[in-house]
C-alpha positions as CSV (number, residue, x, y, z in Angstrom):
1,M,-59.0,115.0,-148.9
2,K,-55.7,116.1,-147.6
3,H,-53.9,114.1,-150.2
4,R,-56.0,115.7,-152.9
5,Y,-55.2,119.2,-151.6
6,Q,-51.5,118.4,-151.6
7,N,-51.7,117.3,-155.2
8,I,-53.5,120.5,-156.2
9,A,-50.9,122.5,-154.2
10,K,-48.0,120.8,-156.1
11,Q,-49.7,121.4,-159.4
12,I,-50.2,125.1,-158.6
13,A,-46.5,125.4,-157.5
14,R,-45.4,123.9,-160.8
15,A,-47.7,126.3,-162.7
16,I,-46.1,129.4,-161.3
17,R,-42.5,128.2,-160.8
18,H,-41.5,130.3,-163.8
19,W,-42.5,133.5,-162.1
20,W,-39.0,134.9,-162.7
21,L,-39.6,135.0,-166.4
22,M,-42.3,137.6,-165.8
23,L,-39.8,139.5,-163.7
24,I,-37.2,139.5,-166.4
25,V,-39.6,140.7,-169.1
26,G,-40.9,143.4,-166.7
27,L,-37.3,144.7,-166.1
28,L,-36.6,144.6,-169.8
29,S,-39.8,146.5,-170.6
30,L,-39.0,149.1,-167.9
31,I,-35.5,149.6,-169.3
32,A,-36.9,149.9,-172.8
33,G,-39.3,152.6,-171.6
34,I,-36.5,154.5,-169.8
35,L,-34.2,154.3,-172.9
36,V,-37.0,155.8,-175.0
37,F,-37.0,158.9,-172.8
38,V,-33.2,159.1,-172.6
39,F,-32.9,158.9,-176.4
40,P,-36.3,159.9,-177.7
41,L,-35.8,160.7,-181.4
42,E,-32.5,158.8,-181.8
43,T,-34.2,155.5,-180.9
44,Y,-37.1,155.8,-183.3
45,V,-35.0,154.4,-186.1
46,T,-34.0,151.4,-184.0
47,L,-37.3,151.0,-182.2
48,S,-38.4,148.3,-184.5
49,I,-35.6,145.9,-183.7
50,F,-35.4,146.9,-180.1
51,F,-39.1,146.4,-179.4
52,G,-39.1,143.3,-181.6
53,I,-36.5,141.7,-179.3
54,I,-38.5,142.7,-176.2
55,M,-41.7,141.3,-177.7
56,M,-40.1,138.0,-178.6
57,L,-38.8,137.6,-175.1
58,A,-42.2,138.6,-173.6
59,G,-43.9,136.1,-176.0
60,A,-41.5,133.3,-175.1
61,A,-42.1,133.9,-171.4
62,Q,-45.8,134.0,-171.8
63,L,-45.8,130.7,-173.7
64,I,-43.7,129.0,-171.1
65,L,-45.9,130.3,-168.2
66,S,-49.1,129.2,-170.0
67,S,-47.7,125.8,-171.0
68,S,-46.9,125.0,-167.4
69,S,-50.0,126.4,-165.8
70,N,-52.5,123.8,-167.0
71,N,-55.9,125.4,-166.1
72,Y,-55.0,126.9,-162.8
73,L,-54.6,130.4,-164.2
74,M,-57.9,131.8,-165.7
75,T,-55.8,133.9,-168.0
76,R,-54.0,131.0,-169.6
77,G,-55.7,131.5,-172.9
78,Y,-54.8,135.2,-172.9
79,F,-51.2,134.3,-172.2
80,I,-51.1,131.7,-175.1
81,V,-52.6,134.2,-177.6
82,G,-50.5,137.0,-176.3
83,G,-47.4,134.9,-176.5
84,V,-48.0,133.9,-180.1
85,L,-48.8,137.6,-181.0
86,D,-45.7,138.8,-179.3
87,V,-43.4,136.3,-181.0
88,L,-44.9,137.0,-184.5
89,L,-44.9,140.8,-184.0
90,G,-41.3,140.6,-182.6
91,L,-40.1,138.6,-185.6
92,F,-41.9,141.0,-188.0
93,L,-40.3,144.1,-186.4
94,C,-36.8,142.5,-186.4
95,L,-37.0,141.2,-190.0
96,Y,-38.5,144.2,-191.6
97,P,-37.3,147.3,-189.6
98,S,-37.5,149.7,-192.6
99,I,-41.1,148.8,-193.4
100,T,-42.2,148.7,-189.8
101,I,-40.9,152.2,-189.1
102,F,-44.1,153.4,-190.8
103,L,-46.3,150.8,-189.2
104,L,-44.7,151.0,-185.8
105,P,-47.4,153.2,-184.2
106,I,-50.2,150.9,-185.3
107,L,-48.3,147.7,-184.3
108,L,-47.4,149.1,-180.9
109,G,-50.9,150.4,-180.4
110,V,-52.4,147.0,-181.1
111,W,-49.8,145.3,-178.9
112,M,-50.5,147.6,-176.0
113,L,-54.3,147.3,-176.5
114,Y,-54.2,143.5,-176.3
115,H,-51.9,143.4,-173.3
116,S,-54.0,145.9,-171.4
117,F,-57.0,143.5,-171.6
118,M,-54.6,140.7,-170.6
119,I,-53.4,142.6,-167.5
120,I,-57.0,143.5,-166.5
121,A,-58.1,139.9,-166.8
122,F,-55.1,138.8,-164.7
123,A,-56.6,140.6,-161.8
124,G,-59.1,137.7,-161.6
125,D,-56.2,135.3,-160.9
126,L,-54.9,137.6,-158.2
127,S,-58.3,137.5,-156.6
128,T,-58.6,133.7,-156.9
129,F,-55.3,133.2,-155.1
130,D,-56.1,136.0,-152.6
131,L,-52.8,137.8,-153.5
132,G,-54.2,141.4,-153.4
133,G,-53.2,144.1,-155.8
134,Q,-56.2,143.7,-158.0
135,G,-57.0,147.4,-158.0
136,E,-53.4,148.4,-159.0
137,T,-53.4,145.8,-161.7
138,I,-56.7,146.9,-163.2
139,A,-55.7,150.6,-162.9
140,G,-52.4,149.8,-164.8
141,G,-54.3,147.9,-167.4
142,I,-56.7,150.8,-167.9
143,I,-53.9,153.3,-168.3
144,L,-52.2,151.0,-170.9
145,L,-55.6,150.7,-172.6
146,L,-56.0,154.5,-172.8
147,L,-52.4,154.9,-174.1
148,S,-53.1,152.4,-176.8
149,I,-56.3,154.2,-177.8
150,L,-54.4,157.5,-178.0
151,I,-51.8,155.9,-180.3
152,L,-54.3,154.2,-182.5
153,M,-56.6,157.2,-182.9
154,N,-53.8,159.3,-184.5
155,P,-51.0,156.9,-185.4
156,F,-49.5,159.2,-188.0
157,S,-50.8,162.7,-187.4
158,A,-49.8,162.7,-183.7
159,G,-46.1,163.0,-184.8
160,I,-43.0,161.0,-184.0
161,A,-42.3,162.7,-180.7
162,A,-45.8,162.0,-179.4
163,V,-45.7,158.4,-180.4
164,V,-42.3,157.9,-178.8
165,I,-43.4,159.5,-175.6
166,L,-46.7,157.4,-175.4
167,T,-44.7,154.3,-176.3
168,G,-42.1,155.0,-173.6
169,V,-44.9,155.6,-170.9
170,G,-46.6,152.4,-172.1
171,F,-43.5,150.2,-171.7
172,V,-42.7,151.7,-168.3
173,I,-46.2,151.0,-167.0
174,F,-46.2,147.5,-168.6
175,G,-42.8,146.7,-167.0
176,L,-43.9,147.9,-163.5
177,I,-47.1,145.9,-163.7
178,L,-45.2,142.7,-164.7
179,I,-42.6,143.2,-161.9
180,M,-45.4,143.6,-159.4
181,L,-47.2,140.5,-160.7
182,A,-43.9,138.5,-160.6
183,V,-43.3,139.4,-157.0
184,K,-46.9,138.3,-156.1
185,L,-46.5,135.0,-158.0
186,K,-43.2,134.4,-156.3
187,R,-44.9,134.9,-152.9
188,L,-47.6,132.4,-153.9
189,H,-45.0,129.9,-155.1
190,L,-43.1,130.1,-151.8
191,D,-46.3,129.8,-149.8
192,V,-47.6,126.8,-151.7
193,T,-44.1,125.1,-151.6
194,S,-43.7,125.7,-147.9
195,Q,-47.2,124.3,-147.1
196,D,-46.4,121.3,-149.2
197,T,-43.1,120.8,-147.3
198,I,-44.9,121.1,-144.0
199,G,-47.6,118.7,-145.1
């Protein structure tokens, strides 16, 4: 029984050893949100490429996390779909910036909508590993969900300034949530690794 537990512990430790990728994406998202507020209208022209790069990095991180997690994370499927979505949207935004300027509100609204569900679902993993923070995670996911709905309800009539502000807030919240989750996964990784060493 002890040997079986040690094997499971090793597999969990491998599954979350890339916690730092989530931290990097969280920091980049936070910086992206802050830059939107510092240069609100100036950045709208370059938002496509800027957000495209952020999305591709986020997608790559999600795919790496999901590929190494086996079935130990309940949200693995969300991460795989989210990773593919991020990479495809990111490529589209970078390759066709002139076209996506008009589609940007819808694309960002859909992106925020899906990731809000992903974040809310990840609270289940926090509960499974007894990490705490489920309430904050769900609250952040709900806020992101409401922001995405606001963007999608009036993607064009709301005006450029409103879309930019909502997008900035969304990226700040998304970044803060990812940073919090990365810290919790790091703690779990260290706990599992130390228990495995002691055992």
